[in-house]
C-alpha positions in Angstrom: 0.2 -0.3 0.0 1.3 3.4 -0.9 1.7 6.5 1.0 0.9 8.8 -1.9 -3.4 8.8 -1.4 -6.1 9.9 -3.2 -7.8 13.3 -2.6 -9.8 13.2 0.7 -8.5 10.0 1.7 -6.8 9.3 5.5 -4.6 6.6 6.7 -5.1 4.8 10.3 -4.5 1.9 12.5 -7.4 -0.9 12.0 -7.9 -0.8 16.1 -8.7 2.9 15.6 -11.9 2.0 13.2 -12.9 -1.2 15.1 -13.0 -3.9 17.3 -10.7 -7.5 17.1 -11.7 -10.4 18.9 -11.5 -13.9 18.9 -14.2 -16.7 19.7 -14.5 -19.1 22.6 -11.9 -21.3 23.7 -15.3 -23.6 25.0 -17.7 -22.7 22.2 -20.8 -25.2 22.0 -19.9 -26.9 18.5 -20.9 -30.2 18.9 -24.9 -29.5 19.2 -27.2 -30.5 16.4 -30.2 -28.4 17.5 -28.8 -25.0 17.8 -30.2 -22.0 16.6 -27.5 -19.9 14.9 -24.2 -20.4 12.9 -21.1 -21.4 14.3 -17.5 -20.4 12.5 -14.5 -22.5 13.1 -11.0 -21.7 11.5 -11.9 -24.6 9.0 -14.5 -22.4 7.8 -17.2 -24.5 8.1 -20.5 -23.2 9.1 -22.1 -25.7 12.0 -24.7 -24.8 14.3 -24.0 -23.7 18.0 -26.6 -23.1 20.9 -25.7 -19.5 21.5 -24.3 -17.1 20.1 -21.3 -14.6 21.2 -21.8 -11.7 18.8 -24.1 -9.9 16.3 -24.4 -7.5 13.6 -22.3 -6.9 10.3 -19.1 -8.7 11.5 -15.8 -9.8 9.2 -14.4 -13.3 10.2 -11.0 -14.2 9.8 -9.7 -18.0 10.5 -6.5 -17.4 12.4 -4.9 -20.8 11.3 -5.4 -24.0 9.2 -5.8 -24.2 5.5 -7.7 -21.0 5.3 -6.0 -18.7 7.1 -6.6 -15.3 6.4 -9.5 -16.0 4.6 -12.0 -13.1 4.9 -15.7 -13.5 5.4 -18.5 -11.0 5.9 -21.6 -12.4 8.0 -24.9 -10.4 9.0 -26.6 -11.9 11.6 -26.4 -14.1 15.0 -23.3 -16.5 15.5 -21.2 -18.4 17.8 -17.2 -18.4 16.9 -14.4 -20.8 17.8 -10.9 -19.6 19.0 -8.5 -18.9 16.6 -11.2 -17.4 14.5 -11.1 -13.1 14.5 -14.2 -11.3 14.8 -13.9 -7.6 13.3 -16.9 -5.9 14.6 -17.9 -2.0 15.9 -17.1 -0.8 12.7 -17.0 2.9 12.1 -16.3 2.2 8.3 -18.9 1.1 5.7 -18.1 -2.8 6.8 -18.4 -3.9 3.3 -15.8 -1.4 2.7 -13.4 -3.0 5.1 -14.8 -6.5 4.3 -13.2 -6.1 0.5 -10.1 -4.1 1.8 -9.2 -7.2 4.0 -9.8 -9.1 0.9 -7.4 -6.7 -1.1 -4.4 -6.5 1.6 -4.8 -9.1 4.7 -1.7 -11.0 3.6 0.1 -7.8 5.2 -1.2 -8.8 8.7 1.7 -11.3 8.3 1.1 -14.9 8.7 4.1 -16.8 10.9 5.0 -20.4 11.4 3.3 -22.2 14.0 6.7 -23.4 16.2 8.0 -25.2 13.3 5.1 -27.0 12.1 3.2 -26.4 8.5 0.3 -25.2 10.3 0.5 -21.1 10.1 -1.9 -18.9 12.1 -2.6 -15.0 12.4 -1.9 -13.7 16.0 -3.7 -11.3 17.1 -1.2 -9.0 17.8 -1.0 -8.9 13.7 -3.7 -6.7 13.9 -2.4 -4.0 16.1 -0.1 -2.5 13.0 -2.7 -3.2 10.4 -3.2 0.3 8.4 -6.3 1.4 6.7 -6.5 3.5 4.4 -10.0 5.0 3.5 -12.2 7.9 1.6 -15.0 10.0 3.2 -18.4 7.6 3.9 -20.1 8.7 1.0 -17.0 7.6 -1.4 -17.0 4.6 0.7 -20.4 3.7 -0.2 -20.0 4.4 -4.0 -16.9 2.1 -4.2 -19.0 -0.9 -2.3 -21.6 -0.6 -4.9 -19.7 -0.4 -7.6 -17.4 -3.3 -6.2 -20.7 -4.9 -5.2 -21.9 -4.8 -9.0 -18.6 -5.9 -10.2 -18.5 -8.8 -8.3 -21.9 -10.0 -9.1 -20.9 -10.0 -13.1 -17.8 -11.7 -11.9 -19.3 -14.6 -10.6 -22.1 -15.0 -13.4 -19.1 -15.1 -15.8 -17.1 -17.6 -13.5 -20.7 -19.4 -13.5 -20.9 -19.7 -17.4 -17.3 -20.3 -18.1 -17.7 -23.5 -15.5 -19.8 -25.3 -18.2 -17.4 -24.9 -21.1 -15.0 -28.1 -20.0 -17.9 -30.5 -20.0 -19.4 -28.9 -23.1 -15.9 -29.6 -24.8 -15.8 -33.3 -22.9 -19.5 -33.9 -24.5 -18.4 -32.7 -27.8 -15.5 -34.9 -28.2 -17.9 -37.6 -27.0 -20.3 -36.9 -29.5 -17.5 -37.0 -32.2 -16.1 -40.4 -31.5 -19.8 -41.9 -31.0 -20.6 -40.1 -34.3 -17.3 -41.7 -35.9 -17.9 -45.0 -35.0 -21.1 -45.2 -35.7 -20.7 -43.9 -39.5 -22.6 -41.0 -38.5 -19.8 -38.3 -38.9 -19.0 -39.5 -42.6 -22.6 -40.3 -43.9 -22.6 -37.1 -46.1 -19.3 -38.1 -47.2 -20.3 -41.4 -48.3 -23.0 -40.2 -50.8 -21.7 -41.5 -54.4 -19.0 -42.9 -53.8 -18.4 -46.7 -54.6 -17.4 -47.9 -51.1 -18.0 -51.3 -49.2 -20.2 -51.7 -46.4 -19.3 -51.7 -42.9 -18.8 -55.1 -41.1 -18.6 -56.2 -37.8 -15.9 -58.6 -36.5 -14.5 -59.2 -33.3 -11.6 -58.0 -31.8 -9.5 -61.4 -31.8 -10.2 -61.5 -35.4 -9.4 -58.6 -37.1 -6.0 -58.1 -34.7 -3.2 -59.7 -34.9 -2.8 -59.8 -31.1 -4.9 -58.9 -28.3 -2.9 -59.5 -25.4 -2.9 -58.5 -21.6 0.5 -58.3 -19.4 2.1 -59.5 -16.3 4.3 -58.6 -13.7 7.9 -60.5 -13.7 8.6 -62.7 -10.3 9.8 -61.0 -8.2 9.2 -57.8 -9.7 12.4 -58.0 -11.6 12.2 -54.5 -12.7 15.9 -52.5 -14.4 16.9 -49.5 -14.2 17.3 -49.2 -17.9 16.1 -51.7 -20.8 13.2 -52.1 -21.7 9.8 -49.8 -21.0 7.4 -51.3 -19.1 4.1 -49.6 -18.9 1.7 -49.6 -16.1 -1.7 -48.0 -16.1 -0.4 -44.7 -14.6 1.5 -44.8 -17.8 -1.8 -43.7 -19.8 -2.3 -40.1 -19.6 -5.0 -38.1 -21.3 -5.2 -40.9 -23.7 -1.5 -40.7 -24.3 1.7 -42.8 -23.0 3.6 -40.9 -20.6 6.8 -42.2 -19.3 8.1 -39.5 -17.2 6.7 -40.5 -14.0 7.9 -43.5 -12.3 9.4 -45.1 -15.4 10.3 -48.8 -15.1 11.9 -51.1 -17.0 12.8 -55.1 -17.6 16.3 -56.5 -19.3 15.8 -57.9 -22.6 16.3 -61.7 -20.9 13.0 -60.9 -19.0 11.7 -59.3 -22.4 12.1 -62.8 -23.8 11.3 -64.8 -21.4 8.9 -64.6 -18.9 7.4 -61.3 -20.7 7.5 -62.4 -24.2 3.9 -63.1 -24.5 3.0 -59.1 -23.9 6.1 -57.9 -25.9 4.4 -54.6 -27.2 5.5 -52.6 -30.3 5.3 -48.7 -32.0 1.8 -48.2 -33.2 -0.1 -51.4 -30.8 -3.0 -49.8 -29.2 -3.3 -50.1 -25.1 -6.4 -50.4 -22.9 -6.3 -50.8 -18.8 -8.6 -53.5 -18.1 -8.4 -53.1 -14.2 -9.7 -49.8 -12.6 -11.3 -47.7 -11.9 -11.4 -45.7 -13.6 -11.8 -47.9 -17.0 -11.5 -46.9 -20.6 -7.4 -45.3 -20.4 -6.6 -45.8 -24.0 -3.3 -45.0 -26.0 -0.8 -45.6 -29.1 2.4 -46.6 -28.0 4.6 -43.8 -30.0 7.3 -44.3 -32.5 9.7 -43.7 -29.5 9.1 -46.7 -28.0 9.8 -49.1 -30.4 9.4 -52.2 -28.2 8.1 -52.3 -24.7 5.6 -54.3 -22.3 3.1 -54.5 -20.1 1.7 -55.4 -16.9 -1.3 -57.1 -16.6 -3.9 -54.3 -15.6 -3.4 -53.3 -19.6 -4.3 -55.5 -22.7 -2.5 -54.5 -26.5 -4.5 -54.5 -29.6 -2.2 -55.2 -32.7 -4.8 -54.3 -35.2 -4.3 -56.3 -38.6 -3.6 -54.6 -42.1 -7.0 -53.6 -43.0 -8.2 -51.7 -39.6 -6.3 -48.8 -39.2 -4.8 -48.4 -35.3 -6.0 -44.9 -35.0 -9.3 -45.8 -35.9 -9.1 -49.0 -33.5 -7.9 -46.3 -31.0 -11.1 -44.0 -31.4 -13.5 -46.9 -31.1 -11.9 -48.0 -28.0 -11.5 -44.0 -26.5 -15.5 -44.0 -27.4 -16.2 -46.5 -24.7 -19.1 -48.5 -25.6 -17.5 -51.7 -25.7 -16.6 -51.2 -22.0 -19.4 -49.4 -21.0 -21.6 -52.1 -22.0 -19.6 -54.8 -19.8 -20.0 -52.6 -16.5 -23.2 -54.9 -15.1 -20.6 -57.5 -16.1 -17.6 -57.1 -14.7 -15.8 -58.7 -11.6 -13.3 -57.8 -9.0 -12.5 -57.2 -5.5 -13.7 -53.9 -3.7 -12.6 -51.2 -5.2 -11.8 -52.8 -8.6 -13.6 -53.1 -11.5 -12.2 -55.7 -13.9 -12.5 -56.5 -17.7 -11.3 -59.8 -18.7 -8.8 -60.7 -21.5 -11.7 -63.0 -23.2 -14.1 -60.2 -23.1 -11.7 -57.9 -24.9 -10.9 -60.5 -27.5 -14.7 -60.8 -27.9 -15.0 -57.1 -28.8 -17.5 -56.4 -31.4 -15.5 -53.8 -33.6 -17.1 -52.1 -37.1 -14.9 -51.9 -39.7 -15.6 -49.7 -42.5 -13.5 -49.5 -45.6 -9.9 -48.5 -45.3 -10.3 -45.1 -47.3 -13.5 -44.6 -45.2 -11.6 -45.2 -42.0 -8.4 -42.5 -43.0 -11.7 -40.0 -44.0 -13.0 -40.4 -40.6 -9.6 -40.6 -38.5 -8.8 -37.3 -40.5 -12.3 -35.5 -39.6 -12.1 -36.7 -35.7 -8.5 -34.9 -35.5 -9.6 -31.7 -37.0 -12.9 -31.6 -34.7 -10.3 -32.6 -32.1 -7.6 -30.1 -32.9 -10.3 -27.0 -32.9 -11.5 -28.2 -29.6 -8.0 -28.0 -27.7 -7.5 -24.9 -29.1 -11.1 -23.7 -27.1 -9.8 -25.4 -24.5 -6.2 -23.8 -24.5 -8.3 -20.8 -24.9 -10.4 -21.0 -22.0 -7.8 -21.9 -20.0 -6.3 -18.7 -20.7 -9.3 -16.7 -20.3 -10.0 -18.2 -16.9 -6.4 -17.1 -15.6 -7.4 -13.5 -16.5 -10.9 -13.8 -14.9 -9.8 -15.8 -11.8 -7.5 -12.4 -11.1 -10.3 -10.1 -11.7 -11.4 -9.9 -8.0 -7.6 -8.7 -6.8 -7.5 -6.2 -9.7 -10.6 -4.5 -9.2 -10.3 -4.4 -5.3 -6.7 -2.7 -6.0 -8.2 -0.6 -8.5 -10.7 0.8 -5.9 -8.3 1.1 -3.0 -6.3 3.6 -5.3 -9.3 5.6 -5.7 -9.4 5.1 -9.3 -12.9 3.1 -9.2 -15.2 5.6 -8.7 -15.0 9.5 -9.5 -14.3 11.6 -6.5 -16.7 14.4 -5.7 -16.3 17.5 -3.8 -19.2 17.2 -1.8 -17.7 14.3 -0.1 -15.5 16.5 1.9 -12.6 14.5 3.2 -12.1 11.4 5.6 -10.3 13.4 8.5 -13.6 14.5 9.1 -14.5 11.1 10.4 -11.7 10.6 12.0 -12.1 13.5 14.1 -15.7 12.2 15.0 -14.5 8.5 15.8 -11.6 10.4 18.3 -14.8 12.6 20.0 -17.0 9.2 20.2 -13.9 7.9 21.7 -13.5 10.4 24.2 -16.8 10.5 25.6 -17.0 6.9 25.9 -14.3 7.5 28.2 -16.1 9.9 30.0 -18.8 7.9 30.6 -17.1 4.7 31.6 -15.6 6.9 34.7 
């Protein structure tokens, strides 16, 4: 916070403008029949039998995962210890709430006796400085921020739908691709062979699951050995926990499940099921464990078409109710994989289907990337709005507002009167 204040603004410490107190150590948060909201530093609203404070207050969790978060509340409630309540506020209480949202980190969060839990001490509030304008300008700032935050929330809500819409779009593209609808118009006027359906064991040279070497006999280098966690976003990702087998193990214990570049992999142990990938050229030879099945299509079946067919998920979904396995697991057998019924268009149509799917997926990816860029910008808007507000740049200043120093003098007078009455 800079010291060059906008016209009519003044700076003072928080305790000159409000009272700061903590919740009760013995607060009754276990009751289910209470009447009022109960707040803890975990920020979970529960119920309590009584209340400690009333009115417009700010609540700051003093420690825990949400340390320093700010909450605005009107009404009766009770709070647990290490939850700070700011009340008896002379300023527009919403103005102070937004001020904390912008600058709470200046309170100075410290580590709690060497543990990973951070906390705010009540002493941190003593030197917390507030820069504020006259009351009329405060009110205008709050009204403007409220309006902008409402617009921001509406934009965020609309943006939240985009990932699911893109997921649904990709699923529809795959479904139309493997059912022939994606190329329905393209086929018109072309002399093409009718689609046929074959079992995976007939249209593939090999459909085979893997296994783990005896004694988990892995090597530091050698032949890459894929596990389910190496299939990420429908691609092979070998950076995380890579494992290898020696050539000797590859050609003895693991010989039945030797994989080559271009093979299509699918996990058969879940959840989740239906993780699919094509082995890239960078892995000319590899192997798999028992949770994965390889599909090696024959010449007339494009591995990319087969890949998109498996990604679409219908073969697996149709078996969900028939799956077997231990609690928490869902399994598909190798026999079930070999009996997948695979639609087979002409090779020319397979190529067109793959081209169209890839083109549409590229467009969806471009939208996804743009969405992620926009989301970062939108997520940063609240802080940008607040910092603009507290630089005096969000609303126009008016000469009729006077100066906040007048409000400060009124506060001092009120304090003197209060002290006199107490005496």
